[in-house]
C-alpha positions in Angstrom: 82.2 45.6 27.8 82.2 48.3 30.3 84.7 49.9 32.5 83.0 48.7 35.1 83.7 44.9 35.8 80.9 42.6 34.3 81.0 38.9 34.9 77.8 38.0 32.8 79.4 40.1 30.0 82.9 38.1 30.4 80.9 34.9 29.9 79.4 35.9 26.8 82.7 37.0 25.2 84.3 33.7 26.4 81.7 32.0 24.6 82.0 33.8 21.4 85.7 32.9 21.6 84.8 29.3 22.1 82.6 29.6 19.3 85.4 31.3 16.7 87.9 28.2 18.1 85.4 25.6 17.1 84.8 26.9 13.5 88.7 26.3 13.1 88.1 22.8 14.3 85.1 22.2 12.2 87.5 23.1 9.3 90.4 21.0 10.5 87.9 17.8 10.3 90.6 15.7 12.2 89.5 12.5 10.7 91.5 8.8 11.1 94.8 10.8 11.3 94.3 12.4 14.6 94.7 10.6 17.5 94.3 12.3 20.9 97.3 10.4 22.8 100.5 8.6 22.7 100.7 4.7 21.3 99.2 2.4 23.3 100.1 -1.3 24.0 99.7 -3.9 21.1 96.4 -4.5 20.2 95.1 -1.2 21.3 93.7 0.9 19.0 94.4 4.7 20.0 91.0 6.9 20.3 90.3 9.3 17.3 90.2 13.0 18.5 87.2 14.6 16.5 85.9 18.4 16.8 82.9 16.8 18.5 84.9 15.6 21.2 86.9 18.5 22.2 85.0 19.6 25.2 84.8 23.8 25.9 86.9 23.0 29.3 89.6 21.8 26.8 89.2 24.8 24.5 89.2 27.2 27.6 92.8 26.2 28.4 95.7 28.6 26.8 97.8 25.8 25.7 94.7 24.7 23.7 94.0 28.2 22.2 97.8 28.2 21.4 97.0 24.9 19.6 93.8 26.5 17.6 95.7 29.5 16.6 98.4 27.3 15.1 96.0 25.2 13.3 94.4 28.6 11.8 97.8 29.7 10.7 98.5 26.4 8.8 94.7 26.5 7.2 95.7 30.0 5.8 98.7 29.0 4.2 97.4 25.6 2.6 94.0 23.6 2.4 93.3 21.2 5.4 96.1 18.2 5.1 97.1 15.2 7.5 99.9 17.3 9.1 98.0 20.0 10.5 95.2 17.7 12.0 97.7 15.0 13.5 99.6 18.0 15.1 96.5 19.6 16.4 95.3 16.4 17.7 98.5 15.6 19.5 98.4 19.1 21.3 95.1 18.9 22.3 95.1 15.1 23.3 96.9 15.4 26.4 94.2 18.2 27.9 91.3 15.8 27.4 91.7 14.6 31.1 92.4 17.6 32.9 88.9 18.6 33.6 87.4 22.5 33.8 89.9 25.1 34.3 90.3 27.3 37.1 92.0 30.4 37.9 95.2 29.7 40.0 98.9 29.9 39.5 100.7 28.2 36.5 104.3 26.4 36.5 106.5 27.1 33.9 105.1 25.5 30.8 106.0 25.4 26.9 103.2 27.3 26.0 103.9 29.8 28.4 108.0 29.8 27.2 106.6 30.4 23.9 104.7 33.4 25.0 107.5 35.0 26.5 109.5 34.5 23.4 107.1 36.3 21.2 106.7 38.9 23.8 110.4 39.6 24.0 110.5 40.1 20.2 108.1 42.9 20.5 109.7 44.9 22.9 112.9 47.3 22.3 116.0 45.6 22.8 118.1 46.7 25.9 121.1 46.1 27.9 121.5 45.8 31.4 124.3 47.3 33.7 126.6 44.6 32.8 126.3 45.3 29.1 124.1 41.8 28.3 120.8 41.9 27.0 118.1 42.2 29.0 115.7 38.8 29.0 112.4 37.5 30.7 111.4 34.4 31.7 108.8 32.2 33.4 109.6 31.0 36.9 108.2 28.8 39.2 105.8 30.0 42.3 106.9 29.4 45.6 104.8 29.3 48.7 104.9 32.6 49.9 103.8 34.2 46.7 101.0 31.8 46.1 99.6 33.1 49.7 100.1 36.8 48.3 98.1 35.6 45.2 95.3 34.5 47.6 95.6 37.4 49.7 95.1 39.7 46.5 91.9 37.6 45.5 90.3 38.3 48.7 91.3 41.7 48.9 89.5 42.2 45.3 86.6 40.0 46.6 86.4 42.6 49.2 86.6 45.7 47.8 85.4 44.9 44.0 83.8 41.7 44.2 82.3 42.0 40.3 86.1 42.3 39.2 86.9 39.2 41.2 84.2 37.3 39.2 85.3 38.5 36.1 88.5 37.6 36.5 87.6 34.0 37.6 85.6 34.0 34.3 88.4 35.3 32.2 91.6 34.2 33.4 92.8 30.5 33.8 96.3 31.0 34.3 98.5 33.1 36.2 102.3 33.0 35.4 105.2 34.5 37.0 108.0 36.1 35.2 111.4 36.9 36.3 114.2 39.1 34.6 114.6 42.6 34.0 113.1 43.0 30.3 109.2 42.7 30.9 107.0 43.8 33.9 103.7 41.9 32.7 101.8 41.2 29.5 99.0 39.0 27.8 99.0 37.3 24.6 95.9 36.6 22.8 97.8 33.4 21.1 97.3 31.7 24.9 94.2 33.6 25.7 93.3 33.3 29.5 97.1 33.7 30.9 98.2 36.8 32.8 101.9 37.2 33.1 102.9 39.2 36.0 106.6 40.0 37.2 107.4 38.2 40.9 108.1 41.6 42.2 105.1 42.9 41.5 103.9 40.4 44.6 106.4 42.4 47.1 106.0 45.7 49.1 107.1 48.4 47.2 109.7 50.9 48.0 106.8 53.6 48.7 105.2 51.0 51.1 102.3 49.7 49.0 101.8 45.9 50.1 102.3 42.9 48.1 98.8 42.2 47.8 97.7 45.2 46.8 100.1 45.5 43.7 99.4 42.0 43.2 95.7 42.9 42.8 96.4 45.8 40.6 98.4 43.4 38.4 95.7 41.0 38.2 93.0 43.7 37.1 95.7 45.5 34.8 96.4 42.2 32.7 93.1 40.7 33.2 91.2 43.6 31.5 93.8 43.3 28.8 92.5 39.7 28.3 88.8 40.8 28.4 89.6 43.6 26.0 90.7 41.1 23.8 87.9 38.9 24.2 85.4 41.7 23.8 86.8 42.9 20.6 86.0 39.5 19.0 82.4 40.3 18.8 82.4 44.3 18.8 85.5 46.0 17.9 86.9 48.9 19.3 88.4 50.4 16.5 87.7 50.8 12.9 88.9 48.9 10.4 92.4 50.6 8.9 93.7 49.2 5.6 97.4 50.5 7.1 96.9 49.3 10.5 97.3 46.3 12.5 97.3 43.2 11.1 94.4 40.7 12.4 94.8 38.2 14.9 94.2 34.5 14.2 91.2 34.1 16.0 89.5 37.3 14.9 90.4 39.7 18.2 93.5 41.8 18.7 96.2 40.5 20.7 97.5 43.2 22.8 99.3 43.4 26.2 100.3 45.2 29.2 103.9 45.7 28.8 104.6 44.0 26.0 102.8 43.9 22.4 102.2 40.1 21.1 100.7 40.2 17.8 100.7 39.6 14.1 102.4 43.0 13.5 101.6 46.5 12.7 102.1 47.7 9.3 104.7 50.2 8.7 102.2 53.1 8.0 99.9 52.4 10.8 99.5 55.7 13.1 101.4 55.4 16.5 101.0 58.0 19.4 102.7 58.3 22.8 101.0 56.5 26.0 101.2 56.9 29.6 102.5 53.6 30.0 105.0 52.8 27.2 108.4 54.6 26.5 108.0 53.7 22.7 104.8 55.0 20.9 102.0 52.5 20.6 99.1 51.6 18.0 95.7 53.1 18.7 94.5 49.8 19.9 97.6 50.1 22.5 96.5 53.0 23.8 93.0 52.1 24.0 93.6 48.9 26.1 95.6 51.4 28.2 93.0 53.7 28.6 90.5 50.8 29.9 93.1 49.5 32.2 93.8 52.8 33.6 90.3 53.7 34.3 89.9 50.4 36.0 92.7 50.7 37.9 91.8 54.0 39.3 88.5 52.2 40.6 90.3 49.5 42.0 92.4 52.3 44.3 89.5 54.2 45.2 88.0 51.3 46.8 91.4 50.4 48.3 92.0 53.8 49.8 88.6 53.4 51.5 89.7 50.1 52.7 93.0 51.3 53.8 91.8 54.2 56.2 90.6 51.1 58.5 93.0 48.1 57.7 96.4 49.5 56.4 99.2 51.2 58.7 99.8 54.6 57.6 102.7 54.3 55.3 100.7 51.9 53.4 97.7 54.3 53.5 99.7 57.0 52.2 101.2 54.8 49.3 97.5 53.8 48.1 96.3 57.3 47.8 99.4 58.3 45.9 99.0 55.2 43.7 95.4 56.4 43.0 96.5 59.8 42.4 99.0 59.0 39.8 96.7 56.2 38.1 94.2 59.0 38.0 96.4 61.4 36.1 97.5 58.8 33.5 94.0 57.9 32.8 93.5 61.7 32.2 96.3 61.8 29.9 95.2 58.7 28.0 91.8 59.8 27.7 92.7 63.1 26.2 94.6 61.5 23.7 92.5 59.0 22.6 89.6 61.5 22.2 91.9 63.2 19.8 91.6 60.2 17.8 88.2 59.4 18.6 87.5 59.1 14.9 89.0 55.9 14.7 86.7 54.1 17.2 83.5 52.3 16.8 80.6 53.4 18.7 81.5 50.1 21.1 84.6 52.1 21.5 83.5 55.5 21.8 80.9 54.4 24.6 83.7 52.7 26.6 86.0 55.7 26.2 83.1 58.0 27.4 83.0 55.8 30.4 86.7 55.9 31.1 86.7 59.8 30.8 83.7 59.9 33.6 85.8 58.0 35.9 88.6 60.4 35.4 86.2 63.4 36.0 84.5 61.4 39.2 86.1 61.9 42.5 86.0 59.1 45.2 
């Protein structure tokens, strides 16, 4: 993986994730107990779901990723049995006729609600002005925000076409959040989803247009997805006996505004980071560093466009956002450099690329 967007690399990462998922399916060995759908009419035999009959298109769907994660957890706790086989088949079967997944808005679904519940467990509890705990939930898309998403992708296609291509290869569902607990996150258990707060698709108080803010959110959360997939093949951090628990498919499970993972050991190192008030493990800092460097690259392209296309207030907001992201990226690079001994060669190479971005002027 590189700090610059890379469509070919994203495809290779996706291939590796699919291979890991198929290895789980091979262990499950569905057999006669695994049916692909609800009971049929009298005399009709339900088709049996087998590992071979599960297509790559099915496995790319975040709901299928969650199903495979669930099956792997069951396999780790006990030998293959009828129960996990049947459960996995019941989860995968309804996806069989959905066709190839494509980047786009996702309506509230159970795998998204479960992901939000995991995210809420990973962030510090807070209360609102009314004294009630703040929360988050997945909400439906309205026509206005759908249009903002379209405009954001058009903007990316113009200022950073390779990133638009990488997102199309990496992300299949964009879900909207509401509530005050979480601004946005990703979750490797439902890999391929980005969850973004609905307010990030509106004009900011500083005058940053909704499509620009949406484009940043897509780059931000999409980069977390890409990091998670890339780390399956080439981890960025060295193994740490006192560190984070492994994810169920071999890669980390770290998000943007919320961390959704298998947990962090009590002795794991935590450090201050630019984007979170609470100290984060090094894996969280690493992904923040890459996210911030890519944000700087995005706004450099947007700043050049703003001179020609945007009102003066929006132009100033774009330039100010670039400056803020650059300062945060430098902070992240400096902190991570102090702990670079914990990085693999791949991790150090990507850190060097991020550092170069913070030193370079547009």
